Backbone bond lengths (Angstrom), bond angles and torsions (degrees), N, CA, C in turn:
res aa  C-N    CA-C-N  psi(-1)  N-CA   C-N-CA  omega(-1)  CA-C   N-CA-C  phi
1 M - - - 1.510 - - 1.531 108.88 -
2 L 1.296 120.30 -26.24 1.472 121.49 169.74 1.520 115.58 -59.90
3 F 1.403 112.17 -37.13 1.480 118.18 178.03 1.550 110.53 -65.01
4 L 1.229 117.65 -39.15 1.493 119.92 -177.98 1.581 106.51 -68.15
5 L 1.322 117.80 -43.76 1.380 120.12 -177.08 1.650 110.31 -65.10
6 R 1.301 115.31 -41.85 1.470 119.36 178.16 1.465 110.09 -62.31
7 T 1.363 119.00 -42.81 1.457 122.63 -178.28 1.530 109.79 -66.48
8 A 1.278 116.52 -44.55 1.519 119.77 179.91 1.559 107.13 -62.36
9 G 1.299 117.99 -45.69 1.475 121.88 -176.05 1.474 110.78 -61.33
10 T 1.439 116.99 -45.08 1.408 118.08 178.55 1.567 114.24 -64.62
11 L 1.228 117.30 -35.94 1.547 121.38 178.35 1.520 108.51 -72.31
12 D 1.327 119.04 -38.09 1.461 121.26 179.78 1.487 110.01 -66.60
13 R 1.267 120.59 -36.57 1.509 122.36 177.48 1.426 114.07 -66.83
14 F 1.481 114.96 -36.50 1.415 120.51 179.43 1.569 103.88 -66.02
15 A 1.356 118.94 -52.74 1.428 119.68 -175.81 1.614 108.79 -57.34
16 N 1.288 120.25 -38.58 1.393 125.48 -177.33 1.486 112.89 -61.87
17 R 1.341 114.47 -40.61 1.430 123.23 -177.25 1.617 110.05 -72.72
18 C 1.278 114.76 -38.89 1.425 119.58 174.05 1.523 111.57 -64.11
19 G 1.268 116.43 -43.13 1.467 121.68 174.30 1.473 115.95 -55.55
20 R 1.440 118.97 -41.67 1.293 124.85 179.02 1.591 114.47 -68.07
21 L 1.462 110.00 -34.77 1.372 117.18 176.54 1.576 111.32 -66.19
22 L 1.322 110.59 -43.57 1.576 114.70 178.58 1.364 115.41 -63.98
23 G 1.407 116.43 -19.70 1.457 115.69 179.09 1.533 112.37 -70.15
24 W 1.394 111.74 -31.04 1.501 115.87 176.11 1.452 110.91 -72.84
25 F 1.408 118.20 -30.32 1.467 122.56 172.85 1.629 111.01 -59.90
26 T 1.287 113.34 -35.65 1.491 118.15 -175.57 1.449 108.37 -74.58
27 L 1.379 115.32 -37.61 1.608 118.19 175.99 1.407 113.49 -67.34
28 A 1.434 119.70 -34.90 1.347 123.34 174.59 1.480 115.98 -66.63
29 M 1.311 112.10 -36.10 1.641 120.43 178.20 1.572 107.07 -65.03
30 V 1.416 114.54 -44.74 1.401 113.89 178.34 1.489 115.52 -59.58
31 L 1.438 112.81 -44.20 1.449 120.86 -171.03 1.740 105.17 -68.01
32 I 1.239 116.47 -37.91 1.415 119.37 -175.12 1.496 110.25 -76.33
33 Q 1.345 115.34 -33.13 1.531 117.40 173.07 1.515 110.93 -66.82
34 S 1.279 120.11 -34.54 1.360 123.74 178.96 1.503 110.15 -70.05
35 L 1.451 119.26 -32.34 1.390 119.76 174.08 1.502 112.21 -69.84
36 I 1.314 116.66 -37.86 1.628 119.61 175.20 1.487 110.96 -58.36
37 V 1.309 117.15 -40.40 1.585 121.23 179.98 1.417 103.95 -68.15
38 A 1.278 125.63 -47.08 1.472 126.58 -174.23 1.687 107.56 -64.37
39 L 1.237 114.75 -44.43 1.500 117.64 -177.83 1.609 108.66 -63.69
40 R 1.354 113.18 -42.81 1.348 115.73 -170.97 1.687 110.73 -72.24
41 Y 1.317 112.09 -46.33 1.535 115.91 -179.54 1.418 118.69 -87.82
42 G 1.326 113.14 -23.24 1.442 122.14 179.92 1.515 118.68 -86.05
43 F 1.416 112.54 -44.18 1.437 125.17 -174.54 1.365 114.94 -121.05
44 D 1.346 120.77 3.37 1.494 126.65 177.89 1.466 113.54 55.54
45 G 1.320 114.58 41.35 1.416 121.23 -175.39 1.474 115.09 -144.80
46 G 1.277 123.03 -176.21 1.478 122.06 -175.01 1.520 107.69 176.30
47 S 1.341 112.65 177.06 1.477 121.59 -177.04 1.523 104.95 -148.37
48 L 1.369 113.44 128.74 1.477 117.66 178.95 1.503 109.12 -76.70
49 A 1.271 118.32 -22.71 1.543 118.61 179.73 1.510 107.33 -73.11
50 I 1.354 118.48 -39.23 1.453 120.39 179.69 1.591 106.27 -63.47
51 Q 1.318 117.86 -42.39 1.417 114.49 -174.32 1.538 108.77 -68.94
52 D 1.276 120.18 -29.68 1.507 125.69 179.03 1.485 106.43 -70.34
53 A 1.386 120.56 -29.49 1.445 122.65 -177.98 1.532 107.17 -71.76
54 V 1.222 121.90 -32.06 1.517 128.75 171.72 1.557 106.64 -61.07
55 T 1.255 117.89 -47.38 1.364 121.16 -174.92 1.615 115.04 -67.23
56 Y 1.436 108.14 -32.09 1.452 116.30 177.31 1.560 109.95 -73.13
57 L 1.229 113.21 -42.80 1.579 116.68 179.67 1.518 112.60 -65.29
58 H 1.387 114.04 -39.18 1.378 119.62 177.21 1.634 110.05 -60.96
59 G 1.257 112.53 -48.48 1.463 119.56 -176.79 1.548 108.64 -60.25
60 A 1.322 116.89 -45.47 1.493 122.60 179.73 1.392 111.14 -63.09
61 A 1.401 122.37 -41.94 1.491 127.81 -174.07 1.552 104.60 -68.82
62 F 1.286 117.86 -41.16 1.497 121.70 -171.35 1.527 107.99 -76.19
63 M 1.386 116.53 -53.78 1.452 116.44 -172.45 1.534 112.75 -75.71
64 L 1.233 122.38 -33.74 1.463 123.73 177.02 1.583 115.07 -82.44
65 G 1.313 113.46 -13.44 1.353 122.06 -177.75 1.557 112.61 -86.29
66 L 1.433 117.12 -2.88 1.453 118.73 -176.64 1.538 109.45 -70.93
67 A 1.273 117.73 -38.45 1.464 121.49 -178.77 1.571 109.80 -67.89
68 Y 1.324 116.94 -36.46 1.410 118.94 -178.21 1.531 106.46 -70.44
69 A 1.273 115.13 -44.00 1.594 120.06 -179.38 1.592 106.89 -59.62
70 L 1.298 113.95 -40.78 1.537 113.75 176.43 1.527 114.73 -61.12
71 Q 1.385 115.07 -41.84 1.416 122.25 -174.54 1.487 107.53 -71.55
72 A 1.365 121.63 -30.39 1.378 123.97 -176.23 1.572 110.32 -93.28
73 N 1.297 114.40 1.96 1.533 119.37 -177.96 1.460 111.83 62.89
74 A 1.218 121.87 42.16 1.402 127.03 -170.93 1.587 112.48 -107.26
75 H 1.363 114.76 -2.55 1.494 118.23 175.02 1.415 106.82 -76.09
76 V 1.472 114.00 152.43 1.375 123.91 178.59 1.569 108.88 -68.64
77 R 1.282 119.07 126.07 1.448 123.18 178.89 1.581 112.75 -136.41
78 V 1.278 118.90 145.01 1.470 119.71 172.91 1.494 111.35 -93.11
79 D 1.309 120.99 102.28 1.366 124.00 -169.09 1.571 115.31 -111.17
80 V 1.433 110.73 32.16 1.516 117.31 176.23 1.456 113.30 -54.04
81 F 1.267 117.09 -45.02 1.443 123.15 -177.79 1.461 108.93 -97.81
82 Y 1.374 119.19 -31.57 1.408 115.37 -174.27 1.475 118.82 -63.49
83 R 1.310 114.71 -34.30 1.571 123.04 -172.50 1.490 108.66 -70.98
84 T 1.422 113.99 -18.51 1.471 117.32 -174.22 1.490 110.87 -94.31
85 L 1.362 119.82 -7.66 1.472 127.97 -178.37 1.520 110.54 -73.15
86 S 1.226 113.01 157.11 1.492 120.95 174.64 1.548 106.77 -78.84
87 A 1.391 117.91 172.06 1.401 121.74 176.06 1.453 113.94 -56.94
88 R 1.455 116.98 -36.96 1.480 117.12 175.46 1.391 115.05 -67.83
89 G 1.351 117.72 -36.17 1.511 123.09 176.96 1.463 114.85 -69.20
90 K 1.283 121.04 -37.48 1.517 128.05 169.78 1.411 113.77 -63.29
91 A 1.327 116.63 -39.29 1.545 120.63 176.42 1.628 109.10 -68.73
92 W 1.251 119.01 -40.96 1.360 124.19 176.78 1.483 113.94 -59.11
93 V 1.350 114.64 -46.24 1.463 119.30 177.84 1.533 112.38 -65.60
94 D 1.385 116.71 -42.75 1.475 123.03 179.46 1.481 109.00 -58.30
95 A 1.380 116.75 -51.70 1.410 120.67 -176.89 1.477 114.29 -60.49
96 S 1.391 115.83 -46.64 1.422 121.64 -175.87 1.533 108.33 -66.88
97 G 1.386 117.30 -36.76 1.455 118.79 -179.64 1.577 113.53 -67.96
98 C 1.378 116.15 -37.11 1.409 122.91 171.91 1.542 112.52 -58.53
99 L 1.276 113.84 -57.72 1.444 122.87 -178.65 1.464 117.83 -59.43
100 I 1.390 115.70 -41.40 1.447 122.70 -175.24 1.509 115.44 -88.95
101 F 1.148 111.09 -37.31 1.581 119.48 -169.84 1.526 112.49 -108.90
102 L 1.375 115.24 -64.53 1.462 122.07 -161.34 1.535 106.60 -70.69
103 L 1.393 121.21 -53.98 1.383 118.48 -173.12 1.524 114.01 -69.94
104 P 1.367 120.15 -35.45 1.444 120.54 174.52 1.506 113.01 -62.66
105 L 1.407 112.09 -37.41 1.551 117.31 -176.95 1.590 106.04 -68.03
106 C 1.298 119.70 -44.01 1.443 124.17 -177.32 1.573 110.50 -61.85
107 A 1.297 116.20 -39.22 1.495 128.66 176.70 1.576 108.02 -66.33
108 F 1.325 116.94 -41.80 1.380 114.14 179.23 1.519 113.28 -73.65
109 I 1.331 120.41 -36.99 1.507 123.41 176.84 1.499 110.07 -65.96
110 G 1.411 118.04 -40.55 1.499 121.07 -179.67 1.445 108.34 -61.43
111 Y 1.283 118.00 -51.48 1.463 125.06 -171.23 1.701 108.45 -65.39
112 G 1.320 108.89 -44.94 1.549 112.48 -179.38 1.434 116.82 -69.41
113 S 1.439 117.92 -25.43 1.451 119.87 -179.69 1.482 113.09 -98.44
114 W 1.350 119.38 -11.74 1.447 120.85 178.85 1.473 116.73 -51.95
115 Q 1.326 113.61 -46.30 1.520 121.73 -175.34 1.429 105.93 -77.24
116 F 1.277 122.83 -31.90 1.418 124.96 176.74 1.575 115.26 -63.50
117 A 1.353 110.81 -44.07 1.538 115.80 168.25 1.425 115.92 -70.07
118 A 1.302 121.14 -40.74 1.513 127.04 174.63 1.542 111.98 -50.09
119 S 1.371 115.13 -47.30 1.434 118.34 -174.70 1.501 105.02 -68.44
120 S 1.327 121.02 -38.28 1.418 120.22 -179.49 1.538 110.99 -64.17
121 W 1.337 116.56 -38.36 1.422 120.46 179.84 1.503 114.64 -67.70
122 A 1.467 117.33 -29.19 1.368 120.82 -174.00 1.508 111.17 -72.70
123 V 1.400 120.24 -23.40 1.386 124.65 -179.17 1.483 113.88 -110.26
124 T 1.471 113.10 4.83 1.506 122.57 -166.67 1.476 110.83 31.29
125 E 1.355 111.27 69.64 1.427 125.11 -177.56 1.597 108.61 -56.55
126 S 1.287 111.36 134.00 1.482 116.68 171.92 1.483 113.11 -121.47
127 S 1.273 114.79 -175.05 1.542 121.79 176.31 1.477 113.74 -56.87
128 N 1.310 119.97 145.32 1.447 118.70 174.33 1.564 114.76 -78.17
129 S 1.345 110.25 -15.30 1.549 115.89 176.44 1.595 109.22 -96.97
130 A 1.311 108.50 141.80 1.568 110.62 -177.08 1.552 111.94 -69.70
131 D 1.296 116.83 -15.49 1.488 118.05 -179.28 1.611 106.81 -98.93
132 G 1.294 119.12 -2.27 1.441 122.13 -172.31 1.556 111.08 -79.77
133 L 1.260 111.77 164.75 1.495 117.62 -177.28 1.594 107.76 -83.72
134 G 1.331 115.90 136.08 1.314 122.91 177.66 1.437 115.90 -76.11
135 G 1.310 116.31 -172.68 1.476 123.52 -179.31 1.532 116.63 69.63
136 V 1.381 114.11 40.63 1.459 118.03 174.22 1.469 109.68 -60.49
137 Y 1.229 123.88 -32.58 1.497 129.26 174.56 1.476 110.68 -52.11
138 L 1.278 119.51 -42.98 1.494 121.28 177.02 1.525 111.88 -67.65
139 L 1.280 116.48 -35.89 1.509 115.07 178.58 1.531 112.11 -67.59
140 K 1.469 115.25 -41.13 1.457 117.46 173.15 1.401 114.13 -63.97
141 S 1.289 124.91 -29.54 1.431 125.24 174.71 1.315 118.78 -64.74
142 L 1.400 119.67 -14.04 1.465 125.49 173.48 1.471 115.02 -60.23
143 I 1.297 117.37 -26.72 1.563 125.23 -171.04 1.540 103.60 -72.26
144 P 1.397 118.75 -64.39 1.505 111.06 177.76 1.433 119.78 -62.82
145 L 1.492 116.94 -28.31 1.385 114.59 175.70 1.524 114.63 -72.36
146 A 1.271 119.11 -31.76 1.407 120.18 169.85 1.496 116.63 -57.88
147 A 1.454 114.27 -41.55 1.428 118.88 175.00 1.503 117.26 -63.53
148 A 1.331 111.46 -36.02 1.454 119.02 173.67 1.536 117.13 -62.41
149 T 1.372 115.39 -49.00 1.352 121.94 175.04 1.509 116.36 -66.66
150 L 1.339 115.95 -33.31 1.495 115.30 174.69 1.497 111.22 -74.47
151 M 1.329 119.12 -26.35 1.434 119.51 176.55 1.518 113.61 -75.29
152 L 1.230 119.14 -34.61 1.420 125.51 168.42 1.586 112.18 -57.34
153 Q 1.228 116.47 -49.21 1.368 117.79 179.32 1.582 112.96 -70.34
154 G 1.411 113.76 -26.98 1.496 113.22 176.00 1.567 105.81 -71.21
155 V 1.283 122.31 -33.07 1.411 124.96 172.37 1.509 113.85 -53.13
156 S 1.406 111.16 -46.89 1.407 114.78 175.32 1.455 117.37 -61.07
157 Q 1.305 113.07 -41.78 1.561 120.87 174.59 1.631 111.72 -56.98
158 L 1.349 106.86 -41.33 1.451 113.36 -177.74 1.496 110.32 -71.29
159 A 1.240 122.56 -38.86 1.448 126.61 177.11 1.513 114.02 -61.45
160 R 1.338 117.40 -40.15 1.415 126.41 179.92 1.530 109.52 -66.94
161 A 1.345 116.66 -40.12 1.419 127.47 -178.30 1.550 105.00 -63.35
162 L 1.297 113.27 -53.69 1.564 121.05 -176.88 1.523 104.85 -58.53
163 H 1.277 122.25 -43.60 1.488 126.70 -173.82 1.576 105.79 -62.94
164 T 1.304 114.03 -44.69 1.504 118.00 177.56 1.425 113.26 -61.41
165 L 1.322 120.81 -43.00 1.422 128.54 -176.61 1.653 107.41 -65.73
166 M 1.306 109.81 -45.96 1.593 110.97 -179.81 1.456 111.22 -67.34
167 Q 1.324 113.97 -35.39 1.486 115.10 -179.03 1.456 118.07 -71.40
168 V 1.462 115.85 -28.13 1.340 123.33 178.20 1.667 105.85 -76.54
169 E 1.380 116.47 -42.02 1.453 120.31 175.41 1.429 113.28 -56.20
170 S 1.305 119.57 -49.68 1.451 124.25 -175.89 1.599 112.50 -66.33
171 G 1.401 108.77 -34.83 1.477 112.32 177.83 1.610 110.94 -76.50
172 G 1.292 114.72 -26.43 1.488 111.73 177.39 1.602 113.07 -76.50
173 E 1.380 113.47 -32.08 1.382 118.29 173.10 1.533 114.97 -63.68
174 A 1.347 110.73 -42.43 1.514 114.42 176.20 1.434 115.97 -60.43
175 R 1.364 111.87 -42.38 1.479 116.80 178.16 1.494 112.52 -62.36
176 A 1.466 114.71 -43.39 1.452 115.63 -177.75 1.543 111.03 -65.87
177 S 1.380 115.89 -38.35 1.534 114.68 178.72 1.505 111.39 -65.90
178 A 1.350 120.50 -33.09 1.426 122.92 -178.58 1.631 106.24 -69.77
179 T 1.371 115.97 -42.83 1.404 117.12 176.55 1.588 114.38 -61.50
180 D 1.293 114.61 -41.78 1.487 118.84 173.30 1.517 115.70 -54.37
181 T 1.372 112.85 -45.43 1.467 119.73 -179.44 1.488 109.85 -66.23
182 A 1.356 120.04 -43.49 1.444 125.97 179.61 1.505 110.83 -59.40
183 T 1.254 119.81 -38.19 1.558 124.27 -169.46 1.600 105.22 -97.96
184 E 1.155 118.01 -8.75 1.605 115.18 -176.35 1.543 105.03 -70.04
185 P 1.286 118.11 131.32 1.518 124.55 176.08 1.533 111.07 -68.34
186 T 1.309 115.40 138.01 1.411 123.77 -179.47 1.557 108.61 -93.79
187 T 1.364 113.53 130.65 1.503 119.74 -179.68 1.379 115.64 -88.32
188 D 1.393 117.58 -27.46 1.502 126.48 -178.22 1.574 105.42 -88.78
189 T 1.349 113.27 76.95 1.412 118.61 175.20 1.546 114.95 -102.97
190 K 1.311 115.92 130.09 1.433 118.36 -175.35 1.625 109.72 -87.19
191 P 1.260 117.79 145.40 1.418 123.46 -176.47 1.547 107.02 -72.39
192 E 1.377 116.04 152.68 1.456 119.04 176.94 1.571 112.15 -69.55
193 P 1.314 115.77 149.12 1.506 118.85 179.79 1.525 110.91 -56.08
194 R 1.363 125.25 -38.85 1.477 121.39 176.06 1.476 114.17 -58.31
195 T 1.312 119.57 -37.13 1.472 121.19 178.35 1.527 108.60 -64.45
196 L 1.310 116.28 -45.46 1.490 116.62 179.25 1.545 113.09 -62.25
197 V 1.387 112.54 -34.65 1.528 108.93 177.70 1.390 115.02 -68.66
198 R 1.410 120.48 -35.99 1.471 120.02 177.32 1.505 112.24 -68.54
199 E 1.343 114.90 -33.14 1.626 110.97 -178.42 1.514 107.07 -70.40
200 V 1.336 125.45 -37.98 1.382 127.66 -178.93 1.488 109.92 -66.41
201 A 1.301 121.17 -38.94 1.429 122.60 -176.82 1.514 109.51 -70.76
202 G 1.421 113.55 -37.65 1.465 114.66 179.00 1.606 113.94 -71.85
203 E 1.269 120.55 -28.22 1.419 121.82 171.00 1.487 109.27 -72.47
204 A 1.273 127.13 -31.64 1.453 128.66 -177.44 1.536 108.55 -74.48
205 S 1.390 120.28 -35.87 1.408 118.42 177.12 1.501 113.25 -73.39
206 A 1.320 113.59 -29.58 1.558 120.12 179.66 1.411 107.86 -63.93
């Protein structure tokens, strides 16, 4: 169980650090977008490369922020029945969701986008516009990278769910054994003091 907790803790710290980094990406995106507005309406100018930079930052913040959102429990979820479940029930739902839906979906996205990104890397794809920002292959690489980071966070969620289930099971077995011990009849019963007095008095009179 300690291994599960350590694995989940390591993956959670990784997702948390990525989320903090992406926060700076969001701030940079806001500042650059403000610069674009100032150049367009204040100086009647602009730059296509700067506009592409906003797109790149937005794509990075969105795609790589999926794992952090999962770690922070910020994804939209319908918890009408989930919130009424016990800790064991919630752990079963989390573990089943990771194994049946999340991890296979991440594997499908990663496998399907790998060739898409590899083809872009093979030709070092750049912008179609002469004034655009290069490195389109980096932008396309965000898709398999997002699938990989989301899968790692899914493994963390699965590890925590399994730890909860194992903890509940061990706790239930301990309580059951304690109950059996408490209700088990004792064969080594001592006679009451009055019974001993009557037996000794009978032997003395005899």
